[in-house]
PAZAPA-4460 file (N, C-alpha, C; in steps of 0.05 Angstrom, whole numbers, plus 32768, in hexadecimal, padded with zeros to 4 digits):
% residues 77
    n_x    n_y    n_z   ca_x   ca_y   ca_z    c_x    c_y    c_z   seq   type   mol
   8119   7F1A   8007   8106   7F30   8006   80F5   7F30   801E     1      M     A
   80EC   7F47   8027   80DB   7F49   803E   80BF   7F3E   8037     2      E     A
   80AE   7F3D   804A   8093   7F32   8045   8082   7F47   8037     3      R     A
   8076   7F3F   8021   8062   7F4F   8013   8047   7F4A   8020     4      T     A
   8038   7F5F   8025   801E   7F5C   8032   800B   7F4B   8021     5      D     A
   8006   7F54   8008   7FF4   7F46   7FF6   8000   7F46   7FDA     6      V     A
   8002   7F2F   7FCE   800A   7F2C   7FB3   7FF5   7F1C   7FA4     7      S     A
   7FE9   7F28   7F8F   7FD3   7F1B   7F81   7FDC   7F15   7F64     8      V     A
   7FD8   7EFC   7F5C   7FDC   7EF5   7F40   7FC0   7EEF   7F35     9      D     A
   7FB8   7F00   7F21   7F9E   7EFD   7F16   7F9F   7F02   7EF8    10      Y     A
   7F94   7EEF   7EE9   7F92   7EF1   7ECC   7FAC   7EF9   7EBF    11      N     A
   7FC2   7EED   7EC8   7FDC   7EF2   7EBC   7FEA   7F0B   7EC6    12      G     A
   7FDE   7F1A   7ED8   7FEA   7F32   7EE3   7FF1   7F2E   7F01    13      E     A
   8004   7F3D   7F0A   800C   7F3C   7F26   8008   7F57   7F33    14      Q     A
   7FFC   7F58   7F4B   7FF7   7F70   7F5A   8003   7F6E   7F75    15      F     A
   8011   7F83   7F7E   801D   7F83   7F99   800E   7F99   7FA9    16      V     A
   8004   7F91   7FC1   7FF5   7FA3   7FD1   8001   7FA4   7FED    17      I     A
   8007   7FBC   7FF6   8012   7FC1   8011   7FFB   7FCB   8023    18      E     A
   7FF8   7FC0   803B   7FE4   7FC8   804E   7FF1   7FD5   8065    19      L     A
   7FE7   7FED   806D   7FF4   7FFC   8083   7FDF   8009   8095    20      K     A
   7FE5   800A   80AE   7FD5   801B   80C1   7FE2   8036   80C1    21      L     A
   7FD2   804B   80C0   7FDC   8066   80C0   7FE8   806D   80DB    22      W     A
   8002   8073   80DA   8010   807B   80F2   8021   8094   80ED    23      R     A
   8018   80A4   80DA   8027   80BD   80D4   8034   80BC   80B9    24      G     A
   803D   80D4   80B1   8049   80D7   8096   8063   80C7   8093    25      N     A
   8074   80C8   80A8   808E   80BA   80A6   808A   809C   80A2    26      A     A
   8077   8090   80B2   8071   8074   80B0   8066   806E   8094    27      Y     A
   8054   807F   808A   8048   807C   8070   805E   807C   805A    28      N     A
   8071   808F   805C   8086   8090   8048   8097   8077   8048    29      E     A
   809C   806C   8060   80AB   8053   8061   809C   803D   8053    30      R     A
   8081   803D   8056   8071   8029   8048   8072   802C   802A    31      G     A
   8072   8045   8021   8075   8049   8004   8090   803F   7FFA    32      E     A
   80A5   8044   8009   80C0   803A   8002   80C1   801B   8002    33      G     A
   80B3   800F   8015   80B2   7FF2   8016   80A4   7FE7   7FFD    34      Q     A
   808E   7FF4   7FF6   807F   7FEB   7FDE   8090   7FEE   7FC5    35      L     A
   809F   8004   7FC3   80B0   8008   7FAB   80C5   7FF2   7FAA    36      L     A
   80CF   7FE9   7FC1   80E2   7FD3   7FC1   80D5   7FB9   7FB7    37      G     A
   80BC   7FB4   7FBF   80AE   7F9C   7FB5   80AA   7F9E   7F97    38      Y     A
   80A4   7FB6   7F8D   80A0   7FB9   7F70   80BA   7FB2   7F61    39      L     A
   80D0   7FBB   7F6C   80EA   7FB5   7F5F   80EE   7F96   7F60    40      D     A
   80E9   7F8A   7F77   80ED   7F6D   7F7A   80DC   7F5D   7F66    41      H     A
   80C3   7F65   7F63   80B1   7F57   7F51   80B1   7F61   7F34    42      Y     A
   80C2   7F75   7F2E   80C5   7F81   7F14   80AA   7F8C   7F0A    43      H     A
   809D   7F9B   7F1B   8083   7FA7   7F15   8086   7FC6   7F14    44      L     A
   8073   7FD3   7F07   8074   7FF0   7F04   805E   7FFD   7F15    45      K     A
   804A   7FEE   7F1F   8034   7FF9   7F2D   802E   7FE9   7F46    46      K     A
   802A   7FF7   7F5D   8024   7FEA   7F76   800E   7FF9   7F85    47      G     A
   8003   7FEB   7F99   7FEC   7FF6   7FA7   7FF1   7FF6   7FC5    48      Y     A
   7FE7   800A   7FD3   7FEA   800C   7FF0   7FCF   8014   7FFB    49      M     A
   7FC6   8005   800F   7FAD   800B   801D   7FB5   8014   8039    50      I     A
   7FAF   802D   8041   7FB5   8037   805B   7F9B   8039   806B    51      S     A
   7F9B   802C   8082   7F83   802D   8094   7F88   8043   80A8    52      F     A
   7F78   8058   80A7   7F7B   8070   80B8   7F63   8072   80CA    53      N     A
   7F67   8071   80E4   7F51   8072   80F7   7F4E   808E   8104    54      F     A
   7F5D   80A2   80F9   7F5A   80BD   8103   7F3F   80C9   80FB    55      N     A
   7F33   80D9   810D   7F19   80E4   8107   7F1B   80F9   80F0    56      K     A
   7F31   8106   80ED   7F34   811B   80D8   7F43   8112   80C0    57      R     A
   7F42   80F8   80BA   7F51   80ED   80A4   7F45   80F7   8089    58      K     A
   7F56   80F7   8075   7F4E   80FD   805A   7F4E   80E3   804A    59      Q     A
   7F37   80D7   8046   7F36   80BE   8038   7F37   80C3   801A    60      I     A
   7F3E   80AF   800B   7F3F   80B1   7FEE   7F55   80A1   7FE2    61      G     A
   7F58   80A4   7FC8   7F6D   8095   7FB9   7F7E   80AA   7FAB    62      V     A
   7F98   80A5   7FAD   7FAB   80B7   7F9F   7FBF   80A6   7F8F    63      K     A
   7FC8   80B2   7F7A   7FDC   80A5   7F68   7FF5   80B5   7F69    64      R     A
   800C   80A7   7F6E   8026   80B5   7F70   803A   80A8   7F5D    65      M     A
   804B   80B8   7F52   8061   80AF   7F41   807B   80B0   7F51    66      M     A
   808B   809A   7F4F   80A5   8099   7F5B   80B7   808F   7F45    67      F     A
   80C4   80A1   7F35   80D3   8098   7F1E   80C1   808B   7F0A    68      G     A
   80C6   8072   7F03   80B5   8064   7EEF   80A0   8053   7EFD    69      D     A
   809D   8055   7F17   808A   8045   7F27   8072   8056   7F2E    70      K     A
   805B   8049   7F2F   8041   8055   7F37   8037   8048   7F50    71      V     A
   8032   8058   7F64   8026   804E   7F7D   800A   8059   7F7F    72      L     A
   7FF7   8047   7F84   7FDB   804F   7F88   7FD5   804A   7FA5    73      V     A
   7FCE   805F   7FB4   7FC9   805D   7FD1   7FAC   8064   7FD7    74      E     A
   7F9F   8052   7FE5   7F84   8057   7FEE   7F85   805A   800D    75      A     A
   7F79   8070   8016   7F78   8075   8033   7F5B   8071   803B    76      I     A
   7F57   805E   804D   7F3C   8057   8057   7F3B   805A   8075    77      V     A
***
């Protein structure tokens, strides 16, 4: 398996977090696909992605996306 950015085991639960620098939509979509692969590997249904965007006109916030039976929560900061 490729390297997971952050994997947290807390109180009997496991969380997988992908960290990305914003480099455009195509790069972001590849990051989402990478995270979905990690979720399959760890047998999880929910994953998190933090995108660091240094553009002046960025839209910060948190969004929740469904990919089949998987949930991705992405925070843009």
